[in-house]
py3Dmol code that shows the C-alpha trace and the ligand (Angstrom):
import py3Dmol

protein = """\
ATOM      1  CA  MET A   1     -10.058   4.259  17.552  1.00  0.00           C
ATOM      2  CA  SER A   2      -7.146   3.089  15.370  1.00  0.00           C
ATOM      3  CA  ILE A   3      -5.054   0.159  16.620  1.00  0.00           C
ATOM      4  CA  GLN A   4      -2.299  -1.637  14.882  1.00  0.00           C
ATOM      5  CA  PRO A   5      -3.772  -5.164  14.370  1.00  0.00           C
ATOM      6  CA  PHE A   6      -1.674  -8.160  15.403  1.00  0.00           C
ATOM      7  CA  LYS A   7      -0.466 -10.738  12.780  1.00  0.00           C
ATOM      8  CA  ARG A   8      -1.074 -13.833  14.919  1.00  0.00           C
ATOM      9  CA  ILE A   9      -2.749 -13.963  18.257  1.00  0.00           C
ATOM     10  CA  ALA A  10      -2.287 -17.181  20.208  1.00  0.00           C
ATOM     11  CA  LEU A  11      -5.031 -17.896  22.895  1.00  0.00           C
ATOM     12  CA  ILE A  12      -3.855 -20.324  25.497  1.00  0.00           C
ATOM     13  CA  GLY A  13      -7.061 -21.377  27.260  1.00  0.00           C
ATOM     14  CA  ILE A  14     -10.405 -20.928  25.475  1.00  0.00           C
ATOM     15  CA  GLY A  15     -13.008 -20.836  28.324  1.00  0.00           C
ATOM     16  CA  LEU A  16     -15.334 -17.966  29.122  1.00  0.00           C
ATOM     17  CA  ILE A  17     -12.579 -15.325  29.009  1.00  0.00           C
ATOM     18  CA  GLY A  18     -10.379 -16.749  26.100  1.00  0.00           C
ATOM     19  CA  SER A  19     -13.433 -17.455  23.867  1.00  0.00           C
ATOM     20  CA  SER A  20     -14.897 -13.923  24.598  1.00  0.00           C
ATOM     21  CA  ILE A  21     -11.559 -12.398  23.400  1.00  0.00           C
ATOM     22  CA  ALA A  22     -11.582 -14.730  20.375  1.00  0.00           C
ATOM     23  CA  ARG A  23     -15.107 -13.583  19.350  1.00  0.00           C
ATOM     24  CA  ASP A  24     -14.168  -9.922  19.677  1.00  0.00           C
ATOM     25  CA  VAL A  25     -10.827 -10.243  17.895  1.00  0.00           C
ATOM     26  CA  ARG A  26     -12.660 -11.815  14.953  1.00  0.00           C
ATOM     27  CA  LYS A  27     -15.455  -9.373  15.000  1.00  0.00           C
ATOM     28  CA  LEU A  28     -13.279  -6.268  15.220  1.00  0.00           C
ATOM     29  CA  GLY A  29     -10.490  -7.559  12.958  1.00  0.00           C
ATOM     30  CA  LEU A  30      -7.764  -7.184  15.596  1.00  0.00           C
ATOM     31  CA  ALA A  31      -5.603  -9.942  14.136  1.00  0.00           C
ATOM     32  CA  SER A  32      -4.957 -11.608  10.804  1.00  0.00           C
ATOM     33  CA  GLU A  33      -4.837 -15.125  12.438  1.00  0.00           C
ATOM     34  CA  ILE A  34      -6.174 -16.548  15.690  1.00  0.00           C
ATOM     35  CA  VAL A  35      -4.549 -19.672  17.061  1.00  0.00           C
ATOM     36  CA  VAL A  36      -6.605 -21.559  19.646  1.00  0.00           C
ATOM     37  CA  SER A  37      -4.984 -23.836  22.196  1.00  0.00           C
ATOM     38  CA  THR A  38      -6.515 -25.701  25.214  1.00  0.00           C
ATOM     39  CA  ARG A  39      -5.230 -28.642  27.035  1.00  0.00           C
ATOM     40  CA  SER A  40      -8.204 -31.056  26.396  1.00  0.00           C
ATOM     41  CA  ALA A  41      -9.282 -32.416  23.040  1.00  0.00           C
ATOM     42  CA  ALA A  42     -12.986 -32.053  23.939  1.00  0.00           C
ATOM     43  CA  THR A  43     -12.677 -28.336  24.599  1.00  0.00           C
ATOM     44  CA  LEU A  44     -10.672 -27.884  21.476  1.00  0.00           C
ATOM     45  CA  GLU A  45     -13.191 -29.689  19.355  1.00  0.00           C
ATOM     46  CA  ARG A  46     -15.923 -27.447  20.742  1.00  0.00           C
ATOM     47  CA  ALA A  47     -13.842 -24.337  20.042  1.00  0.00           C
ATOM     48  CA  GLU A  48     -13.452 -25.564  16.523  1.00  0.00           C
ATOM     49  CA  GLU A  49     -17.214 -26.127  16.157  1.00  0.00           C
ATOM     50  CA  LEU A  50     -17.800 -22.594  17.378  1.00  0.00           C
ATOM     51  CA  ARG A  51     -15.224 -21.416  14.820  1.00  0.00           C
ATOM     52  CA  LEU A  52     -13.365 -19.411  17.356  1.00  0.00           C
ATOM     53  CA  GLY A  53     -10.062 -19.478  15.572  1.00  0.00           C
ATOM     54  CA  ASP A  54      -8.067 -20.192  12.405  1.00  0.00           C
ATOM     55  CA  PHE A  55      -5.772 -22.898  13.794  1.00  0.00           C
ATOM     56  CA  TYR A  56      -6.374 -25.315  16.697  1.00  0.00           C
ATOM     57  CA  THR A  57      -3.912 -27.332  18.804  1.00  0.00           C
ATOM     58  CA  THR A  58      -3.706 -28.965  22.243  1.00  0.00           C
ATOM     59  CA  SER A  59       0.006 -27.925  22.335  1.00  0.00           C
ATOM     60  CA  ALA A  60       0.588 -24.478  23.921  1.00  0.00           C
ATOM     61  CA  ALA A  61       4.189 -24.698  22.606  1.00  0.00           C
ATOM     62  CA  GLU A  62       2.911 -25.131  18.990  1.00  0.00           C
ATOM     63  CA  ALA A  63       0.325 -22.424  19.387  1.00  0.00           C
ATOM     64  CA  VAL A  64       2.772 -19.595  20.220  1.00  0.00           C
ATOM     65  CA  LYS A  65       5.109 -20.119  17.337  1.00  0.00           C
ATOM     66  CA  GLY A  66       5.079 -17.091  15.201  1.00  0.00           C
ATOM     67  CA  ALA A  67       2.627 -15.221  17.423  1.00  0.00           C
ATOM     68  CA  ASP A  68       3.043 -11.512  18.159  1.00  0.00           C
ATOM     69  CA  LEU A  69       0.490 -11.572  20.926  1.00  0.00           C
ATOM     70  CA  VAL A  70      -0.062 -14.351  23.417  1.00  0.00           C
ATOM     71  CA  ILE A  71      -2.951 -14.318  25.843  1.00  0.00           C
ATOM     72  CA  VAL A  72      -2.899 -16.862  28.676  1.00  0.00           C
ATOM     73  CA  SER A  73      -6.509 -17.462  30.038  1.00  0.00           C
ATOM     74  CA  VAL A  74      -6.190 -20.483  32.218  1.00  0.00           C
ATOM     75  CA  PRO A  75      -6.831 -20.932  36.033  1.00  0.00           C
ATOM     76  CA  VAL A  76      -4.050 -19.020  37.806  1.00  0.00           C
ATOM     77  CA  GLY A  77      -2.617 -22.102  39.372  1.00  0.00           C
ATOM     78  CA  ALA A  78      -1.727 -23.342  35.940  1.00  0.00           C
ATOM     79  CA  SER A  79       0.301 -20.225  34.972  1.00  0.00           C
ATOM     80  CA  GLU A  80       3.823 -21.686  35.690  1.00  0.00           C
ATOM     81  CA  SER A  81       3.133 -24.839  33.669  1.00  0.00           C
ATOM     82  CA  VAL A  82       2.021 -22.757  30.710  1.00  0.00           C
ATOM     83  CA  ALA A  83       5.052 -20.451  30.996  1.00  0.00           C
ATOM     84  CA  LEU A  84       7.312 -23.441  30.941  1.00  0.00           C
ATOM     85  CA  GLN A  85       5.652 -24.913  27.906  1.00  0.00           C
ATOM     86  CA  ILE A  86       5.676 -21.708  25.755  1.00  0.00           C
ATOM     87  CA  ALA A  87       8.886 -20.077  26.849  1.00  0.00           C
ATOM     88  CA  PRO A  88      11.292 -21.846  24.337  1.00  0.00           C
ATOM     89  CA  HIS A  89       8.981 -21.072  21.500  1.00  0.00           C
ATOM     90  CA  LEU A  90       8.330 -17.377  21.769  1.00  0.00           C
ATOM     91  CA  ARG A  91       9.797 -15.206  19.237  1.00  0.00           C
ATOM     92  CA  PRO A  92      11.559 -11.837  20.063  1.00  0.00           C
ATOM     93  CA  GLY A  93       9.255  -8.880  20.540  1.00  0.00           C
ATOM     94  CA  THR A  94       6.175 -10.974  21.263  1.00  0.00           C
ATOM     95  CA  ILE A  95       3.689  -9.444  23.802  1.00  0.00           C
ATOM     96  CA  VAL A  96       2.748 -12.061  26.414  1.00  0.00           C
ATOM     97  CA  THR A  97      -0.142 -11.186  28.687  1.00  0.00           C
ATOM     98  CA  ASP A  98      -2.635 -13.037  30.896  1.00  0.00           C
ATOM     99  CA  VAL A  99      -6.079 -12.430  32.345  1.00  0.00           C
ATOM    100  CA  GLY A 100      -5.683 -14.103  35.711  1.00  0.00           C
ATOM    101  CA  SER A 101      -7.681 -12.819  38.737  1.00  0.00           C
ATOM    102  CA  THR A 102      -4.506 -12.660  40.961  1.00  0.00           C
ATOM    103  CA  LYS A 103      -1.483 -10.857  39.854  1.00  0.00           C
ATOM    104  CA  ALA A 104       1.577 -11.292  42.213  1.00  0.00           C
ATOM    105  CA  SER A 105       1.292 -15.087  42.069  1.00  0.00           C
ATOM    106  CA  VAL A 106       0.990 -15.126  38.294  1.00  0.00           C
ATOM    107  CA  ILE A 107       4.084 -12.967  37.926  1.00  0.00           C
ATOM    108  CA  ALA A 108       6.036 -15.187  40.331  1.00  0.00           C
ATOM    109  CA  GLN A 109       4.982 -18.242  38.341  1.00  0.00           C
ATOM    110  CA  MET A 110       5.570 -16.934  34.844  1.00  0.00           C
ATOM    111  CA  GLN A 111       8.284 -14.187  34.842  1.00  0.00           C
ATOM    112  CA  PRO A 112      11.282 -16.269  35.822  1.00  0.00           C
ATOM    113  CA  HIS A 113      10.627 -18.714  32.863  1.00  0.00           C
ATOM    114  CA  LEU A 114       9.887 -16.201  30.128  1.00  0.00           C
ATOM    115  CA  PRO A 115      12.817 -15.089  27.865  1.00  0.00           C
ATOM    116  CA  SER A 116      13.948 -11.504  28.231  1.00  0.00           C
ATOM    117  CA  HIS A 117      13.328 -10.913  24.470  1.00  0.00           C
ATOM    118  CA  VAL A 118       9.521 -10.935  25.011  1.00  0.00           C
ATOM    119  CA  HIS A 119       7.289  -8.205  26.642  1.00  0.00           C
ATOM    120  CA  PHE A 120       5.465  -9.739  29.559  1.00  0.00           C
ATOM    121  CA  ILE A 121       2.524  -7.596  30.630  1.00  0.00           C
ATOM    122  CA  PRO A 122       0.260  -9.151  33.318  1.00  0.00           C
ATOM    123  CA  GLY A 123      -3.273  -8.085  33.005  1.00  0.00           C
ATOM    124  CA  HIS A 124      -6.753  -8.717  34.466  1.00  0.00           C
ATOM    125  CA  PRO A 125     -10.054  -7.814  32.893  1.00  0.00           C
ATOM    126  CA  LEU A 126     -12.671  -7.172  35.484  1.00  0.00           C
ATOM    127  CA  ALA A 127     -15.438  -8.896  33.494  1.00  0.00           C
ATOM    128  CA  GLY A 128     -16.985 -12.246  33.693  1.00  0.00           C
ATOM    129  CA  THR A 129     -20.016 -14.355  34.579  1.00  0.00           C
ATOM    130  CA  GLU A 130     -20.484 -17.395  36.714  1.00  0.00           C
ATOM    131  CA  LYS A 131     -20.361 -19.564  33.608  1.00  0.00           C
ATOM    132  CA  SER A 132     -17.337 -21.310  32.176  1.00  0.00           C
ATOM    133  CA  GLY A 133     -16.099 -23.038  28.976  1.00  0.00           C
ATOM    134  CA  PRO A 134     -16.089 -21.829  25.310  1.00  0.00           C
ATOM    135  CA  ASP A 135     -19.833 -21.779  24.953  1.00  0.00           C
ATOM    136  CA  ALA A 136     -20.110 -19.334  27.832  1.00  0.00           C
ATOM    137  CA  GLY A 137     -18.066 -16.546  26.077  1.00  0.00           C
ATOM    138  CA  PHE A 138     -19.694 -13.751  24.116  1.00  0.00           C
ATOM    139  CA  SER A 139     -18.638 -10.731  22.123  1.00  0.00           C
ATOM    140  CA  GLY A 140     -18.915  -7.465  24.103  1.00  0.00           C
ATOM    141  CA  LEU A 141     -18.097  -9.038  27.545  1.00  0.00           C
ATOM    142  CA  PHE A 142     -15.345  -6.452  28.035  1.00  0.00           C
ATOM    143  CA  LYS A 143     -17.293  -3.394  26.953  1.00  0.00           C
ATOM    144  CA  GLY A 144     -17.317  -0.686  29.563  1.00  0.00           C
ATOM    145  CA  ARG A 145     -15.453  -2.865  31.999  1.00  0.00           C
ATOM    146  CA  TRP A 146     -12.008  -2.190  33.605  1.00  0.00           C
ATOM    147  CA  CYS A 147      -8.910  -4.018  32.521  1.00  0.00           C
ATOM    148  CA  ILE A 148      -6.032  -3.625  35.034  1.00  0.00           C
ATOM    149  CA  PHE A 149      -2.434  -4.055  33.987  1.00  0.00           C
ATOM    150  CA  THR A 150       0.199  -4.695  36.621  1.00  0.00           C
ATOM    151  CA  PRO A 151       3.401  -3.868  34.484  1.00  0.00           C
ATOM    152  CA  LEU A 152       6.821  -4.848  35.677  1.00  0.00           C
ATOM    153  CA  PRO A 153       9.237  -2.012  36.284  1.00  0.00           C
ATOM    154  CA  ASP A 154      11.201  -2.323  33.042  1.00  0.00           C
ATOM    155  CA  THR A 155       8.152  -2.800  30.746  1.00  0.00           C
ATOM    156  CA  ASP A 156       8.559  -1.484  27.209  1.00  0.00           C
ATOM    157  CA  ALA A 157       6.361   1.592  26.830  1.00  0.00           C
ATOM    158  CA  GLU A 158       5.529   0.872  23.188  1.00  0.00           C
ATOM    159  CA  ALA A 159       4.384  -2.701  23.989  1.00  0.00           C
ATOM    160  CA  LEU A 160       2.323  -1.388  26.868  1.00  0.00           C
ATOM    161  CA  ALA A 161       0.671   1.166  24.647  1.00  0.00           C
ATOM    162  CA  ARG A 162      -0.119  -1.507  22.042  1.00  0.00           C
ATOM    163  CA  LEU A 163      -1.765  -3.836  24.573  1.00  0.00           C
ATOM    164  CA  ARG A 164      -3.685  -0.921  25.991  1.00  0.00           C
ATOM    165  CA  GLY A 165      -4.949  -0.109  22.470  1.00  0.00           C
ATOM    166  CA  PHE A 166      -5.971  -3.751  22.108  1.00  0.00           C
ATOM    167  CA  TRP A 167      -8.100  -3.801  25.316  1.00  0.00           C
ATOM    168  CA  GLU A 168      -9.503  -0.391  24.458  1.00  0.00           C
ATOM    169  CA  ALA A 169     -10.635  -1.698  21.095  1.00  0.00           C
ATOM    170  CA  LEU A 170     -12.551  -4.467  23.109  1.00  0.00           C
ATOM    171  CA  GLY A 171     -14.300  -1.516  24.821  1.00  0.00           C
ATOM    172  CA  SER A 172     -12.427  -1.786  28.120  1.00  0.00           C
ATOM    173  CA  ARG A 173     -11.081   1.123  30.234  1.00  0.00           C
ATOM    174  CA  VAL A 174      -7.507   0.423  31.182  1.00  0.00           C
ATOM    175  CA  ASP A 175      -5.818   1.112  34.466  1.00  0.00           C
ATOM    176  CA  GLU A 176      -2.455   0.339  35.898  1.00  0.00           C
ATOM    177  CA  MET A 177      -1.324  -0.598  39.409  1.00  0.00           C
ATOM    178  CA  ASP A 178       1.273  -2.588  41.216  1.00  0.00           C
ATOM    179  CA  PRO A 179       0.465  -6.308  41.639  1.00  0.00           C
ATOM    180  CA  GLN A 180       0.281  -6.254  45.422  1.00  0.00           C
ATOM    181  CA  HIS A 181      -2.164  -3.409  45.324  1.00  0.00           C
ATOM    182  CA  HIS A 182      -4.203  -5.103  42.667  1.00  0.00           C
ATOM    183  CA  ASP A 183      -4.450  -8.275  44.906  1.00  0.00           C
ATOM    184  CA  LYS A 184      -5.631  -6.285  47.891  1.00  0.00           C
ATOM    185  CA  VAL A 185      -8.176  -4.385  45.904  1.00  0.00           C
ATOM    186  CA  LEU A 186      -9.528  -7.503  44.384  1.00  0.00           C
ATOM    187  CA  ALA A 187      -9.589  -9.267  47.653  1.00  0.00           C
ATOM    188  CA  ILE A 188     -12.227  -6.946  48.924  1.00  0.00           C
ATOM    189  CA  VAL A 189     -14.241  -6.216  45.675  1.00  0.00           C
ATOM    190  CA  SER A 190     -14.290  -9.728  44.273  1.00  0.00           C
ATOM    191  CA  HIS A 191     -12.646 -12.432  46.216  1.00  0.00           C
ATOM    192  CA  LEU A 192     -14.283 -11.851  49.637  1.00  0.00           C
ATOM    193  CA  PRO A 193     -17.801 -11.511  48.097  1.00  0.00           C
ATOM    194  CA  HIS A 194     -17.388 -14.856  46.393  1.00  0.00           C
ATOM    195  CA  ILE A 195     -16.049 -16.502  49.534  1.00  0.00           C
ATOM    196  CA  ILE A 196     -19.083 -15.124  51.522  1.00  0.00           C
ATOM    197  CA  ALA A 197     -21.383 -16.370  48.851  1.00  0.00           C
ATOM    198  CA  TYR A 198     -19.846 -19.830  48.848  1.00  0.00           C
ATOM    199  CA  ASN A 199     -20.194 -19.840  52.623  1.00  0.00           C
ATOM    200  CA  ILE A 200     -23.752 -18.698  52.958  1.00  0.00           C
ATOM    201  CA  VAL A 201     -24.955 -21.095  50.146  1.00  0.00           C
ATOM    202  CA  GLY A 202     -22.946 -23.929  51.879  1.00  0.00           C
ATOM    203  CA  THR A 203     -24.707 -23.098  55.221  1.00  0.00           C
ATOM    204  CA  ALA A 204     -28.129 -22.963  53.586  1.00  0.00           C
ATOM    205  CA  ASP A 205     -27.348 -26.328  51.936  1.00  0.00           C
ATOM    206  CA  ASP A 206     -26.599 -27.869  55.269  1.00  0.00           C
ATOM    207  CA  LEU A 207     -29.879 -26.418  56.707  1.00  0.00           C
ATOM    208  CA  GLN A 208     -31.840 -27.747  53.784  1.00  0.00           C
ATOM    209  CA  THR A 209     -31.865 -31.185  55.376  1.00  0.00           C
ATOM    210  CA  VAL A 210     -33.936 -29.496  58.078  1.00  0.00           C
ATOM    211  CA  THR A 211     -36.057 -27.115  56.062  1.00  0.00           C
ATOM    212  CA  GLU A 212     -36.540 -29.443  52.950  1.00  0.00           C
ATOM    213  CA  SER A 213     -37.198 -27.445  49.848  1.00  0.00           C
ATOM    214  CA  GLU A 214     -37.975 -24.129  51.579  1.00  0.00           C
ATOM    215  CA  VAL A 215     -34.542 -22.711  50.925  1.00  0.00           C
ATOM    216  CA  ILE A 216     -35.093 -23.032  47.106  1.00  0.00           C
ATOM    217  CA  GLN A 217     -38.896 -22.073  47.243  1.00  0.00           C
ATOM    218  CA  TYR A 218     -38.333 -18.865  49.064  1.00  0.00           C
ATOM    219  CA  SER A 219     -34.905 -18.058  47.633  1.00  0.00           C
ATOM    220  CA  ALA A 220     -36.065 -14.750  45.956  1.00  0.00           C
ATOM    221  CA  SER A 221     -35.992 -13.216  49.431  1.00  0.00           C
ATOM    222  CA  GLY A 222     -32.145 -12.624  49.039  1.00  0.00           C
ATOM    223  CA  PHE A 223     -30.540 -15.998  48.901  1.00  0.00           C
ATOM    224  CA  ARG A 224     -30.655 -16.354  45.121  1.00  0.00           C
ATOM    225  CA  ASP A 225     -28.481 -13.300  44.689  1.00  0.00           C
ATOM    226  CA  PHE A 226     -25.755 -15.167  46.548  1.00  0.00           C
ATOM    227  CA  THR A 227     -26.278 -18.328  44.572  1.00  0.00           C
ATOM    228  CA  ARG A 228     -25.108 -16.611  41.306  1.00  0.00           C
ATOM    229  CA  LEU A 229     -21.739 -15.920  42.799  1.00  0.00           C
ATOM    230  CA  ALA A 230     -21.634 -19.307  44.463  1.00  0.00           C
ATOM    231  CA  ALA A 231     -22.189 -20.990  41.096  1.00  0.00           C
ATOM    232  CA  SER A 232     -18.818 -19.725  39.798  1.00  0.00           C
ATOM    233  CA  ASP A 233     -16.235 -22.146  38.525  1.00  0.00           C
ATOM    234  CA  PRO A 234     -14.828 -24.208  41.421  1.00  0.00           C
ATOM    235  CA  THR A 235     -11.289 -24.682  39.855  1.00  0.00           C
ATOM    236  CA  MET A 236     -10.998 -20.926  39.165  1.00  0.00           C
ATOM    237  CA  TRP A 237     -11.990 -19.958  42.652  1.00  0.00           C
ATOM    238  CA  ARG A 238      -9.967 -22.679  44.362  1.00  0.00           C
ATOM    239  CA  ASP A 239      -6.910 -21.222  42.545  1.00  0.00           C
ATOM    240  CA  VAL A 240      -7.868 -17.668  43.431  1.00  0.00           C
ATOM    241  CA  CYS A 241      -8.082 -18.557  47.183  1.00  0.00           C
ATOM    242  CA  LEU A 242      -4.755 -20.423  47.128  1.00  0.00           C
ATOM    243  CA  HIS A 243      -2.943 -17.733  45.092  1.00  0.00           C
ATOM    244  CA  ASN A 244      -4.181 -14.583  46.906  1.00  0.00           C
ATOM    245  CA  LYS A 245      -4.002 -16.156  50.331  1.00  0.00           C
ATOM    246  CA  ASP A 246      -2.510 -13.231  52.322  1.00  0.00           C
ATOM    247  CA  ALA A 247      -4.773 -10.498  51.016  1.00  0.00           C
ATOM    248  CA  ILE A 248      -7.860 -12.743  51.368  1.00  0.00           C
ATOM    249  CA  LEU A 249      -7.033 -13.705  54.951  1.00  0.00           C
ATOM    250  CA  GLU A 250      -6.445 -10.057  55.793  1.00  0.00           C
ATOM    251  CA  MET A 251      -9.939  -9.125  54.433  1.00  0.00           C
ATOM    252  CA  LEU A 252     -11.545 -12.101  56.055  1.00  0.00           C
ATOM    253  CA  ALA A 253     -10.167 -11.041  59.445  1.00  0.00           C
ATOM    254  CA  ARG A 254     -11.563  -7.594  59.059  1.00  0.00           C
ATOM    255  CA  PHE A 255     -14.845  -9.039  57.875  1.00  0.00           C
ATOM    256  CA  SER A 256     -15.132 -11.252  60.998  1.00  0.00           C
ATOM    257  CA  GLU A 257     -14.500  -8.318  63.287  1.00  0.00           C
ATOM    258  CA  ASP A 258     -17.192  -6.328  61.564  1.00  0.00           C
ATOM    259  CA  LEU A 259     -19.524  -9.232  61.705  1.00  0.00           C
ATOM    260  CA  ALA A 260     -18.947  -9.608  65.405  1.00  0.00           C
ATOM    261  CA  TYR A 261     -19.888  -5.859  65.824  1.00  0.00           C
ATOM    262  CA  LEU A 262     -23.164  -6.441  63.918  1.00  0.00           C
ATOM    263  CA  GLN A 263     -23.886  -9.555  65.975  1.00  0.00           C
ATOM    264  CA  ARG A 264     -23.441  -7.606  69.205  1.00  0.00           C
ATOM    265  CA  ALA A 265     -25.655  -4.786  67.980  1.00  0.00           C
ATOM    266  CA  ILE A 266     -28.430  -7.231  67.098  1.00  0.00           C
ATOM    267  CA  ARG A 267     -28.017  -9.040  70.449  1.00  0.00           C
ATOM    268  CA  TRP A 268     -28.296  -5.766  72.513  1.00  0.00           C
ATOM    269  CA  GLY A 269     -30.977  -4.254  70.380  1.00  0.00           C
ATOM    270  CA  GLU A 270     -28.709  -1.422  69.286  1.00  0.00           C
ATOM    271  CA  GLY A 271     -30.957  -0.225  66.451  1.00  0.00           C
ATOM    272  CA  ASP A 272     -29.124   3.057  65.929  1.00  0.00           C
ATOM    273  CA  LYS A 273     -25.944   1.229  65.069  1.00  0.00           C
ATOM    274  CA  LEU A 274     -27.693  -1.074  62.632  1.00  0.00           C
ATOM    275  CA  TYR A 275     -29.466   1.931  61.030  1.00  0.00           C
ATOM    276  CA  GLU A 276     -26.272   3.888  60.721  1.00  0.00           C
ATOM    277  CA  LEU A 277     -24.488   0.940  58.940  1.00  0.00           C
ATOM    278  CA  PHE A 278     -27.386   0.122  56.699  1.00  0.00           C
ATOM    279  CA  SER A 279     -27.663   3.842  55.566  1.00  0.00           C
ATOM    280  CA  ARG A 280     -23.828   3.974  54.856  1.00  0.00           C
ATOM    281  CA  THR A 281     -24.010   0.825  52.749  1.00  0.00           C
ATOM    282  CA  ARG A 282     -27.048   2.096  50.824  1.00  0.00           C
ATOM    283  CA  ALA A 283     -25.015   5.180  49.787  1.00  0.00           C
ATOM    284  CA  ILE A 284     -22.240   2.828  48.385  1.00  0.00           C
ATOM    285  CA  ARG A 285     -24.848   1.207  46.120  1.00  0.00           C
ATOM    286  CA  ARG A 286     -25.704   4.599  44.861  1.00  0.00           C
ATOM    287  CA  SER A 287     -22.161   5.477  43.943  1.00  0.00           C
ATOM    288  CA  ILE A 288     -21.670   2.156  42.129  1.00  0.00           C
ATOM    289  CA  VAL A 289     -24.686   3.053  39.946  1.00  0.00           C
ATOM    290  CA  GLU A 290     -23.372   6.578  39.401  1.00  0.00           C
ATOM    291  CA  ALA A 291     -19.968   5.085  38.314  1.00  0.00           C
ATOM    292  CA  GLY A 292     -21.784   3.080  35.561  1.00  0.00           C
ATOM    293  CA  GLN A 293     -20.908  -0.289  37.207  1.00  0.00           C
ATOM    294  CA  ASP A 294     -24.572  -1.347  37.537  1.00  0.00           C
ATOM    295  CA  VAL A 295     -27.959  -0.066  36.622  1.00  0.00           C
ATOM    296  CA  ASP A 296     -30.592   1.315  38.960  1.00  0.00           C
ATOM    297  CA  VAL A 297     -33.281  -1.220  38.142  1.00  0.00           C
ATOM    298  CA  PRO A 298     -34.996  -2.593  41.245  1.00  0.00           C
ATOM    299  CA  ASP A 299     -34.821  -6.216  40.154  1.00  0.00           C
ATOM    300  CA  PHE A 300     -31.581  -6.108  38.131  1.00  0.00           C
ATOM    301  CA  GLY A 301     -31.060  -9.132  35.888  1.00  0.00           C
ATOM    302  CA  ARG A 302     -34.408 -10.777  36.663  1.00  0.00           C
ATOM    303  CA  HIS A 303     -36.444  -9.389  33.809  1.00  0.00           C
ATOM    304  CA  ALA A 304     -36.451 -12.500  31.652  1.00  0.00           C
ATOM    305  CA  LEU A 305     -37.421 -14.608  34.671  1.00  0.00           C
ATOM    306  CA  ASP A 306     -40.140 -12.282  35.620  1.00  0.00           C
ATOM    307  CA  LYS A 307     -41.596 -12.386  32.117  1.00  0.00           C
ATOM    308  CA  LYS A 308     -41.673 -16.172  32.315  1.00  0.00           C
ATOM    309  CA  GLU A 309     -43.455 -16.115  35.641  1.00  0.00           C
TER     310      GLU A 309
END
"""
ligand_1 = """\
48
NAP
P -12.846 -21.415 32.058
O -14.048 -20.956 31.218
O -12.984 -22.487 33.048
O -11.703 -21.914 30.994
C -10.489 -22.396 31.434
C -9.542 -22.695 30.319
O -8.269 -22.985 30.891
C -9.927 -23.788 29.460
O -9.478 -23.694 28.127
C -9.283 -25.095 30.156
O -8.917 -26.137 29.275
C -7.921 -24.409 30.540
N -7.384 -25.072 31.704
C -8.063 -25.430 32.891
N -7.170 -25.977 33.735
C -5.936 -26.043 33.172
C -4.699 -26.521 33.549
N -4.446 -27.073 34.723
N -3.669 -26.188 32.612
C -3.840 -25.667 31.410
N -5.076 -25.199 31.022
C -6.133 -25.407 31.855
O -12.158 -20.258 32.850
P -12.229 -18.666 32.579
O -13.470 -18.174 33.391
O -12.026 -18.315 31.231
O -11.017 -18.173 33.442
C -9.689 -18.114 32.875
C -8.874 -17.110 33.693
O -9.493 -15.845 33.691
C -8.662 -17.516 35.155
O -7.297 -17.227 35.541
C -9.561 -16.567 35.938
O -9.010 -16.239 37.170
C -9.565 -15.333 35.000
N -10.799 -14.512 34.956
C -12.049 -15.090 35.112
C -13.191 -14.265 35.206
C -14.549 -14.958 35.304
O -15.485 -14.288 35.697
N -14.717 -16.174 34.882
C -13.051 -12.907 35.123
C -11.774 -12.353 35.031
C -10.655 -13.113 34.956
P -9.745 -27.458 29.063
O -11.175 -26.997 29.097
O -9.273 -27.896 27.799
O -9.476 -28.319 30.273
"""
view = py3Dmol.view(width=600, height=400)
view.addModel(protein, "pdb")
view.setStyle({"model": 0}, {"cartoon": {"style": "trace"}})
view.addModel(ligand_1, "xyz")
view.setStyle({"model": 1}, {"stick": {}})
view.zoomTo()
view.show()
């Protein structure tokens, strides 16, 4: 795949996502220079130790000077503040993108402040882990994963194609949708599962005062699969909940209705209803494997642990 490398990429935010991009940009030679910017001196120092860039600064305004691609990778609630800092320093023709997990809110926060001479293309790579910070990133995170753009109506086709080429070079498959649709889809495939995980782990934590260490001891029965999601970054997920409020509340309402249906089926011993639902959901798992979004290994992700045991 041939892509036109960027001269200077400015990474605003260098946590799991920003540092994974930095590692791939370096490895694949997608830019002549990488400027790393993060708000705290401690994270910046760590990024420098990890050699994630060529220049380092705690000033987002400084970082974007002379950049032809700016990638904002901060919690979605910080988008407006970043836009305000960088806007006066962006040069004409620069592509400005982000990786935030919600899109309508990021657009509302950033677009009004960005100058009309830049190409603002909101994006969201559907790739990540429950870890955060620059040490958590790794090269190859985006390989085989989707990256969704939610372009604005007047987006420049050439800039869009260039950014698409960038994400494809990282190994992603790129799709486009409107921001509201993105936020609805993500509410069900990502946001709701995380909220359910936070809730179930919280409930178990309350119960633990009763059951002592049994919740941990017998966690392999299912509970531990929720704990991975519930270990995700609290700041990121607080912001996702606050910035995709409507879609999440809609999905939670549907979820509660369906849960009440299950509850009634269990109460009244309606085994046929339970069996029908559990068979339907099993088929969904099969389609996820067929779509290459997971592998059909019975104990996926537990191999290293099993070897230790
Ligand atoms: P992360 O590892 O926690 O890193 C966050 C970065 O943002 C750090 O550089 C941090 O700086 C900076 N930051 C935190 N709060 C800030 C604020 N109020 N103002 C300015 N900068 C701030 O986070 P991440 O996982 O890379 O997530 C970054 C973005 O990617 C989020 O919008 C998230 O929704 C999205 N995303 C995450 C995942 C995932 O699985 N994690 C997947 C797809 C998309 P300091 O350390 O210097 O404070």
